[in-house]
C-alpha positions as CSV (number, residue, x, y, z in Angstrom):
1,M,-101.4,150.9,186.2
2,L,-103.7,151.2,189.7
3,H,-105.5,154.2,190.4
4,W,-106.6,154.1,193.7
5,R,-108.6,157.5,194.3
6,G,-111.2,157.2,191.3
7,E,-109.6,159.2,189.0
8,R,-110.9,157.4,186.3
9,A,-114.0,155.8,185.7
10,D,-112.3,152.6,184.7
11,G,-110.7,152.3,188.2
12,K,-113.3,153.3,191.0
13,I,-112.9,151.8,194.2
14,V,-116.4,150.5,195.4
15,P,-117.3,148.5,198.4
16,F,-116.8,145.1,198.6
17,P,-120.1,144.2,199.6
18,A,-121.4,144.9,196.1
19,A,-119.3,142.1,195.0
20,A,-120.5,139.7,197.6
21,G,-122.2,136.7,196.9
22,T,-119.8,135.4,193.6
23,G,-117.3,132.7,193.4
24,G,-116.7,130.0,195.9
25,R,-116.0,130.5,199.7
26,G,-112.5,129.1,201.4
27,A,-110.0,130.6,203.5
28,V,-108.1,132.5,200.3
29,C,-111.8,134.0,199.9
30,D,-112.2,135.1,203.4
31,L,-108.5,136.4,203.3
32,L,-109.0,138.7,200.2
33,E,-112.2,139.9,201.1
34,S,-111.1,141.2,204.7
35,I,-107.7,142.8,203.6
36,G,-108.8,143.7,200.0
37,S,-110.1,146.2,198.1
38,C,-112.9,145.7,195.3
39,M,-112.7,147.9,192.2
40,N,-114.5,148.7,188.9
41,F,-112.4,148.3,185.4
42,G,-114.3,149.2,182.3
43,R,-113.8,147.3,179.2
44,N,-110.4,147.2,177.8
45,A,-109.2,148.8,180.9
46,E,-105.7,148.4,181.8
47,I,-105.5,146.7,185.3
48,F,-101.5,146.6,185.3
49,G,-98.6,147.2,182.5
50,E,-95.9,144.8,181.5
51,D,-92.7,145.4,183.6
52,E,-94.9,147.5,186.6
53,P,-94.1,146.4,189.8
54,A,-96.0,143.4,191.3
55,D,-97.4,144.7,194.3
56,Y,-100.7,143.6,194.5
57,F,-102.7,140.3,193.9
58,Y,-105.8,140.0,192.0
59,K,-108.9,137.8,191.6
60,V,-111.8,138.1,189.4
61,V,-115.1,138.8,191.3
62,S,-117.3,139.3,187.9
63,G,-116.4,140.0,184.6
64,A,-113.1,138.6,182.6
65,V,-109.5,139.5,182.2
66,R,-106.9,138.7,179.5
67,I,-103.1,139.0,180.0
68,S,-100.9,139.8,177.0
69,K,-97.4,141.1,175.6
70,L,-97.1,143.0,173.0
71,L,-94.4,141.4,170.6
72,S,-91.8,143.3,168.5
73,D,-93.7,143.1,165.2
74,G,-96.6,144.7,166.5
75,R,-98.5,141.5,166.8
76,R,-100.4,140.9,170.4
77,Q,-100.2,137.7,172.0
78,I,-102.5,136.5,174.6
79,G,-101.4,134.5,177.3
80,A,-104.6,133.8,179.3
81,F,-108.0,134.2,180.3
82,Y,-109.1,134.8,183.9
83,L,-112.8,134.4,185.0
84,P,-114.7,135.2,188.2
85,G,-113.3,133.4,191.0
86,E,-109.8,133.0,189.7
87,M,-106.6,134.7,190.7
88,F,-104.2,136.5,188.9
89,G,-100.9,138.4,189.1
90,L,-99.2,135.7,190.8
91,E,-95.7,136.6,189.7
92,T,-92.3,134.7,190.9
93,D,-90.5,138.1,190.5
94,D,-91.1,141.7,191.4
95,V,-92.5,142.9,187.8
96,H,-95.2,141.7,185.8
97,A,-94.4,139.7,183.2
98,F,-97.7,140.6,181.1
99,S,-99.9,143.2,180.9
100,A,-103.6,142.6,182.2
101,E,-106.9,144.4,181.0
102,A,-110.6,144.0,181.5
103,I,-112.0,142.3,178.8
104,C,-115.4,143.4,179.8
105,D,-116.9,145.8,182.8
106,S,-115.2,143.8,185.7
107,Q,-114.9,143.9,189.3
108,I,-111.0,142.9,190.6
109,L,-110.7,142.2,194.2
110,V,-107.1,143.8,194.7
111,V,-104.8,142.9,197.8
112,K,-101.5,144.0,198.5
113,R,-98.9,141.4,198.0
114,S,-96.7,142.2,201.4
115,T,-100.1,142.3,203.3
116,F,-101.2,139.0,202.0
117,L,-97.9,137.2,202.5
118,V,-97.7,138.2,206.2
119,E,-101.4,136.7,206.6
120,A,-100.7,133.7,204.7
121,K,-97.9,132.7,207.2
122,R,-100.1,132.2,209.6
123,D,-102.4,129.8,208.0
124,C,-101.2,126.9,205.9
125,A,-104.4,126.5,204.6
126,I,-104.0,129.3,202.7
127,V,-100.7,128.6,201.1
128,T,-102.4,125.0,200.2
129,E,-105.1,126.8,198.2
130,I,-102.3,129.4,196.6
131,W,-100.5,126.1,195.6
132,T,-103.6,124.7,193.9
133,Q,-104.0,127.6,191.8
134,T,-100.7,128.2,190.7
135,M,-100.7,124.6,189.8
136,T,-103.8,124.9,187.7
137,H,-102.5,128.3,186.1
138,L,-99.2,126.0,185.3
139,Q,-101.3,123.0,183.8
140,R,-103.6,125.5,181.8
141,A,-100.0,127.3,180.3
142,Q,-99.0,123.5,179.4
143,N,-102.0,122.6,177.7
144,H,-101.6,126.0,175.7
145,M,-98.1,125.6,174.8
146,L,-99.1,121.9,173.3
147,L,-102.0,123.8,171.6
148,L,-99.9,126.3,170.1
149,G,-97.1,124.2,169.1
150,R,-98.9,120.7,167.8
151,K,-102.6,121.5,166.7
152,N,-104.2,122.9,163.5
153,A,-107.0,125.5,163.4
154,Q,-109.5,123.0,164.6
155,E,-108.2,121.5,166.8
156,R,-107.1,124.7,168.4
157,I,-110.9,126.2,168.5
158,A,-112.5,122.9,169.8
159,A,-109.7,122.7,172.6
160,F,-110.8,126.2,173.6
161,L,-114.3,125.8,173.6
162,L,-114.3,122.7,175.5
163,E,-111.9,124.8,178.1
164,M,-114.3,127.5,178.1
165,A,-117.4,125.4,178.9
166,A,-115.7,123.7,181.7
167,R,-114.9,127.0,183.2
168,L,-117.8,128.8,182.5
169,S,-121.1,126.8,182.5
170,H,-122.1,123.4,183.1
171,T,-125.1,123.5,180.6
172,G,-124.8,122.7,176.9
173,E,-124.3,126.3,175.9
174,V,-121.6,128.8,176.7
175,E,-121.5,132.6,176.5
176,L,-118.0,133.7,175.8
177,P,-116.7,137.2,177.2
178,M,-113.8,137.7,175.1
179,S,-114.1,138.7,171.3
180,R,-112.9,137.0,168.3
181,Q,-110.0,138.7,167.9
182,D,-108.9,137.6,171.5
183,I,-109.5,134.2,170.6
184,A,-107.2,134.5,167.4
185,D,-104.6,136.3,169.7
186,Y,-104.8,133.6,172.2
187,L,-104.7,130.8,170.0
188,G,-102.0,132.3,167.5
189,L,-104.5,132.4,164.8
190,T,-106.2,135.5,162.6
191,I,-109.4,136.7,163.1
192,E,-110.1,135.2,159.5
193,T,-109.4,131.8,160.5
194,V,-110.9,131.7,163.7
195,S,-114.4,132.7,162.2
196,R,-114.1,130.8,159.3
197,T,-113.2,128.0,161.6
198,L,-116.2,128.6,163.7
199,T,-118.8,128.3,160.8
200,Q,-117.3,125.4,159.7
201,L,-118.1,123.7,163.0
202,E,-121.8,125.2,163.0
203,R,-121.9,123.7,159.3
204,D,-120.7,120.5,160.6
205,G,-123.6,120.5,163.4
206,L,-121.1,120.4,166.0
207,I,-122.0,123.6,167.6
208,A,-124.5,126.2,166.8
209,I,-124.1,130.1,167.1
210,P,-127.4,131.7,167.9
211,A,-125.4,135.3,168.9
212,S,-121.4,136.1,168.0
213,R,-120.3,135.2,171.5
214,R,-122.9,132.5,172.6
215,I,-122.0,128.8,171.6
216,V,-124.6,125.9,171.9
217,F,-122.8,122.5,171.7
218,R,-124.7,120.1,169.4
219,D,-122.1,117.1,169.3
220,R,-119.7,117.4,172.2
221,A,-118.3,113.8,171.8
222,A,-117.4,115.1,168.3
223,L,-115.4,118.3,169.7
224,D,-113.6,115.8,172.3
225,L,-112.5,113.4,169.8
226,M,-111.3,116.6,168.0
227,N,-109.5,117.7,170.6
228,D,-108.0,114.3,171.8
229,S,-106.7,114.0,168.2
230,L,-103.3,114.7,168.9
231,A,-103.2,112.1,171.5
232,A,-104.5,109.6,169.7
């Protein structure tokens, strides 16, 4: 739930210029900056809850966000991760289907949905950019569905690492913002399986893990081959 008046340390409003310089530019970026407010959320702080009114759009300025749903048996399923420059909270209904939490200390740009829609009607470029982001989210959701339904643990981990590398870094290593429990809940695995699989990939020389969340790619081609094994 949003707290606009700074009642909680994890929802304090800060001036937007403090977050300037991050992310790409474009019609949507400019519009969001002009009509939105940037808020700070601490680690694990809720941004919005499942079934709450979807009155706002969101964009990650810094940090990372997970959306999740608590299943009837108490397990948590993470549906997606959102990283700097990415928008979330784009709902087809008037309420949120998932809850959203900050994975780590994060700055989130918050824009009132009704205000955004009024402004979007004036500029077709904005609609195009929103459509592009929505299609990207849909493609990731389809890949996630395939991953959960048809791939084994090693293939899931390989696909996840390659996706994070593509979204977070163009170098040979990546610093993951999420915990291994988050990864497990996203991939439909146990935390023990995630840890064991990462250790095996390191032992096989495909990756190195100099720190708990830092992954260095040693054999990206082998990871690609593992990720593509289903198609083969």
